[in-house]
C-alpha positions as CSV (number, residue, x, y, z in Angstrom):
1,X,32.3,15.6,-80.8
2,X,33.9,14.8,-77.4
3,X,31.7,11.8,-76.7
4,X,32.5,10.2,-80.1
5,X,36.3,10.8,-79.6
6,X,36.1,9.2,-76.1
7,X,34.2,6.2,-77.4
8,X,36.8,5.8,-80.1
9,X,39.4,5.4,-77.4
10,X,37.4,2.5,-76.0
11,X,37.0,0.7,-79.3
12,X,39.9,-1.8,-79.7
13,X,39.6,-1.7,-83.5
14,X,40.6,2.0,-83.7
15,X,44.2,3.1,-84.0
16,X,43.6,6.0,-81.5
17,X,45.9,5.6,-78.5
18,X,45.1,8.8,-76.7
19,X,43.4,12.2,-77.2
20,X,45.1,15.6,-76.7
21,X,42.3,17.9,-75.6
22,X,42.2,21.6,-74.8
23,X,39.4,21.8,-72.2
24,X,37.9,23.9,-69.5
25,X,37.3,22.2,-66.1
26,X,33.6,22.6,-65.1
27,X,33.7,20.2,-62.1
28,X,34.0,21.1,-58.4
29,X,36.7,23.6,-57.6
30,X,39.8,21.9,-56.2
31,X,38.7,18.4,-57.3
32,X,41.9,16.4,-57.8
33,X,43.7,19.8,-57.9
34,X,41.8,21.2,-60.8
35,X,40.4,24.7,-60.7
36,X,36.8,25.4,-62.0
37,X,36.8,27.6,-65.1
38,X,40.5,27.0,-65.8
39,X,41.6,25.8,-69.2
40,X,44.0,22.8,-69.4
41,X,45.8,20.9,-72.0
42,X,45.0,17.2,-71.3
43,X,46.2,13.8,-72.5
44,X,43.3,11.4,-72.2
45,X,43.8,7.6,-72.4
46,X,41.5,4.6,-72.0
47,X,43.0,2.0,-69.6
48,X,41.5,-1.2,-71.0
49,X,42.6,-3.3,-68.1
50,X,40.7,-1.1,-65.6
51,X,37.9,0.0,-67.9
52,X,38.5,3.6,-67.0
53,X,39.6,6.9,-68.7
54,X,42.7,8.6,-67.4
55,X,43.0,12.4,-67.8
56,X,46.4,14.0,-67.2
57,X,47.6,17.5,-67.8
58,X,50.1,17.7,-70.6
59,X,52.8,18.8,-68.0
60,X,51.9,15.7,-65.9
61,X,51.1,17.7,-62.7
62,X,47.4,16.8,-62.4
63,X,45.6,13.5,-62.9
64,X,42.1,12.2,-62.6
65,X,40.5,8.8,-63.5
66,X,37.0,8.6,-64.8
67,X,34.7,5.6,-64.8
68,X,33.0,6.5,-68.1
69,X,32.9,9.0,-71.0
70,X,29.8,10.5,-69.4
71,X,31.6,11.2,-66.1
72,X,34.4,12.9,-68.0
73,X,32.0,15.0,-70.0
74,X,30.2,16.2,-66.8
75,X,33.5,17.8,-65.7
76,X,35.0,19.1,-68.9
77,X,34.1,21.3,-71.9
78,X,36.4,20.7,-74.8
79,X,37.4,23.4,-77.3
80,X,39.9,21.3,-79.3
81,X,40.5,17.6,-79.8
82,X,43.4,15.9,-81.5
83,X,43.7,12.1,-81.8
84,X,47.1,10.4,-81.2
85,X,47.8,7.2,-83.1
86,X,49.3,4.1,-81.6
87,X,53.0,3.5,-82.2
């Protein structure tokens, strides 16, 4: 489910501009300020000009770039995903 949603972000033919994800951080504790085991509301975008994913907490306090969908999925477990359309 998560991998497909992330790949949709990369596809220029989709109308998905971002994902709103409720996810638990499973990466290294303290990495980019995130706490292992903590649940966060994230806004994830694909930055086409850089070819990277950008994950930010909904409140904008924490941020982390990811080189691929796979690297994002190694650090997060999603419990809910909502797609946001382009405006």
